[in-house]
N, C-alpha and C positions, 0 to 999 in steps of 0.2 A: 633528326632521328638518327640514333646510333645503329648503323647497319650490322656491325659485328655483334653487338650485345643483343639486339632484337631478333636477328635472323641466323647468324652463323653459329653462335654458341648453342641456342636451342636445337638447331639442326644436328650439330655434332653430338649433343647429349642424347637426342632421340636415336641416332644411329648406334651409339655405343651402349645404349640402355642405361644411362646414368640418370638417376632421379634425384630431384632436389629434396633433401631431408628436412629442410627448414619449414616449420609450421607457418601457415599463412596468417594465423591470428595471434602471432606472438606479441604484437604491440597494438595498442588502441589509442587513437587520438581523442583527447577530451573535447567534447563539443563546447565546453565553457571557456577554457583558457587556451586550448590548442596544444597543450603539452602531450608528449608521447608517453603512454603509461604501459608498463609491463603487465601483460594480461594476467599472470598468476598473482601479482600483487594487487591488481585491481579487483579480482574476484575475491581475494582474501579480505578486502576492504568493502565488500558488499556493493561493488560497482559505484563507489563514491571516490571522486578524484581527490588525491592527497594534496594537490596544490591549491585548488580553488573551491573544494567541497561541493562540486557539481554532482547532483544525483542523477545517474544514468538510468535508462529504462531497464527493467528486469522482468523476466517471464514468471509464470505461475509456479513452476517447480523451484526456481531459485527463491521465491518468496517463502514457500513452504520450508525449504531447507534452512533459511535464516530465522524464521519466526517460531517454528515448533521446537520444543526442547530436544536437544540432541539431534535435530534434523530428522526425527522419526515421526511418522504419521501414517494414517490409513486413508488412502484416497477413495472417495466415493465413486461408485461405478458410473460410467457414461450412460446417459439416457438417450437411446436412439430416437431420431426424429426424421421426417421426410427430407431427403437430401435437397431437392430442388422443386418444390411444389408449384412454383410459378413458371418454370422452364425459362428462367431469366438468362438473357445474353446481351452483353454490350460489346466490348472489344474481344472478350473471351466468354466462354460459357461459365455459368456460376459453378457448375460441377468441377470444371477445370481449376477454377480459383480455389475451391475447397481442397482439391488434391494437392495443389502447390503449397497451400498454407499448412496442410497436415504434414507434408514431407519436410517443410522448413522447420516447423516447431515440434513435431512429434506428438502433437495433441489432436484430438478429434474436433475440438472447437475452442473458442476463445476463453471459456470459463471453466475452471476446475474447482472442486470442493474437496476438503479433506478434514479429518478429525484427529486431534492430538492434544497436547498440553502446552500452555505458555506459563512459565513460572509455576509449574506443577498444578495449574488450574485447567481443567478440561475445557475445550473450546472447539468450535467448528470454524474453519477459515474458508472463505470463497475468494479466489484470486482471479483477476482478469489479465489476460496476456495481450498486450498491445501489438506484439509481433504477429498475431493471428488476425489478419485482415483488419488491422487497426483496433483490435479489441471490440469490434462492433457487436451490438446486441442483436442476436437472432433467436430462432426458436430453441436451438440447442443450448445457447447461453442462458436463456430464460429458464429452461428446464433444470440446468445445473444450479442456478441460484435457488430456485424453489426447492430442489432436492436438498441443498445445504440447509435451508431454513427449516424444512420438515425434519431433518436429522437433528438439528439443534433443539427443536421442540420435543422430539421423541426422547432425547437424552437429557433434556432440561439443562442445557449448557448455553453459554453466550455464542453469538454469531459475530464474526469479524469479517468485514468485506475490504479487500484491497483492490481498488478499482483503477483501471487505466483504459480509457475507451474514447473513440471518436464519435460515438452515438449509435443510432439504430442502423441496422444493416440494410442498405437500399435494395439489395438483390432479393430480399424477402418481402418487401413492400409492407402491406397492412399487417401481415403475419408478424413482422418484426415490431411494429408499433403496438401490437396486442401484448407484447411482453412487458410493456410499461405498467399497465394495470395489474398484470399477473404478479410481477415482482412486488408491486405496492401491496397487493393482498397478502403476499408472503410476509412482508414486513409487519403488517397488521396482526398476522398470526403470532409473530414473536411478541408483540406488545400485549396481546391477549394472554399469552403465557407468562408475561412479566419477566421476559428474558432480555438482557442487554444486547443492543445492536450497535456495534462500533464500526465506523467507516473510516478507512484510510484512503485519502485522495492523493493520487500520484500523478505524474506528468505523462500525458495530458488526461483530463477528465472533462469531456464536453458533450454537447448534443443532448439527445433524449435520455441518456443515462443520468445526466445532471437533473433532468426534469422528472426523474422517478426515484429509484431506490438509492442512488448515490447521495442524495441530500435528505434522506429520511431517518438518519441514524440518531441514536441518543447522544452520541459524542462524535464530532467530526474532527479528525486529525489530518493534517496536510503535510506532505514532505516539502522541504525548503525549495522554493523556486518553481513549484508545480503550477502548470497552467490549468485553471479551473473556470469554466464558464459555459453558457449555453450556446450562444452564437459567436462566430469569429470576430476578431478585433476589427478587421477591415469592413465587415458587414455592418457593424455597429457604427463605425465612423462615417460610412457612406449614408447611413440612415439618419443619424442626428446631425450630420455635417459639422462635426466638431472633432478636434484632435484629443485623443484620450491620453491619460498619463502613461509613461513608459512602464510603470509597474502594474498597470491595469490587468485584471484577471490572474495575477500571480498570487501565490499562497499568502504571502505577507500582506498584500493589499486586502485580500479577503478577511484576514485576521483583524486588521485595523477597522474594517467596516462590519464586523460581527457575523460574517458568513461562515466562518469555521471557528472551532473552539481553541485549537492550538496548532502550532507548527512545530513538528518534532523531527529531529535528525534521525536518519535511518538507523544509526547505531544505537539510539536510545528508544527505539520504537517498542521493542519487546518489554522492557521494564515499565514503560508508560502504559501499555495495554494491560499488563499484569496488575499494575496498581489500580487502574480504572476498574477492572473486573472485580478485584478484591473489594473496592469501595461500593460497587453497585450490587454485589451479591452477598456482602458481609462474609466472604470466604476468608479463611485464615491465610495470612501472607506466607509465601513459600519460604522466604528467609526473613523471619521476624527481626526487627531492630533490637540490638542489645540495649537493655535498660541498665544504666549505671547503678551500682549498689549504693544505697543511702544508709547512713548510720545516724541514730538519734543522738542528739547532743545530751550530755549528762545534765541532770537538774541542778540548778545553781542553789547554793546555800545562802539564804538571806543574810545570815550573820557574817558570812565571809565576803559579802559584797560591799565594797567601799562606798561611803555616802557620796552622793552627787553634789555638785556645786550649788544646786538650788535648795537642798534640804536645810542648810543653816538659815537661808533667807526665809523659808516657810516657818521654821521654829521661831525666829525673831518676830515675825508678823503675828504669831499666836501670843 
């Protein structure tokens, strides 16, 4: 322990009123390769490592800013629900956990819904924030998803879900599990209205969310390297008493086994979703492809056409 650095200098700065002007989040260490990344460059790259292409976790507001055209959107209002109907308490009271999560993320709950355009095509996006209690599914999250689906049906626009969750919220017990059939009914409402429902699976997507609305989409897109599955890897290995492949429950593994439709890089997500919406709704493309001009070849004059090598042989045979 460096006594001068850890004790003397901070004490002198506090006495003299000197404050450190260096931001604490100036650099971020990549979980994939361990490289130190400049925070401003990392945010400009949509939290994708420029060295190893590792896709880091993003919150709902960041997703909206990246996905909607020009980063402009109208956020749907929060639907209030009972804060702690079961009066749950473990190491901390559930109400205290909610306060901490709200102060940390600036959100009322894990799920946000907003309306805007992608590629000039109107759409409603529901995004789940893993930073809010692990993106767990509770009553407020279920209400937000249902509100997004109802808005999509009312406006006759597609619904896009960006999911990142550890599953149902244990602090709400059976009330949390009830959100699984509620969200499933909301998905059926979209199908009855013949509206596209596109799901973007990010890291991680597990638990009861996988067992309900996250795997009911018309098209399932996964980000590279995302962990997707119902139970944890160790739970499965202990149950079947076998060693699972290293790539098990990864997006690429699920693509090979037909559980997702495509694995798309975050930088290409917008154009992929816009193309899918255009195909599924027969909507005109925002930027139509340029068709090369074609000119008709002039008609050939039979008299000017030289005889072929086979014509003398045909005349001799006659």
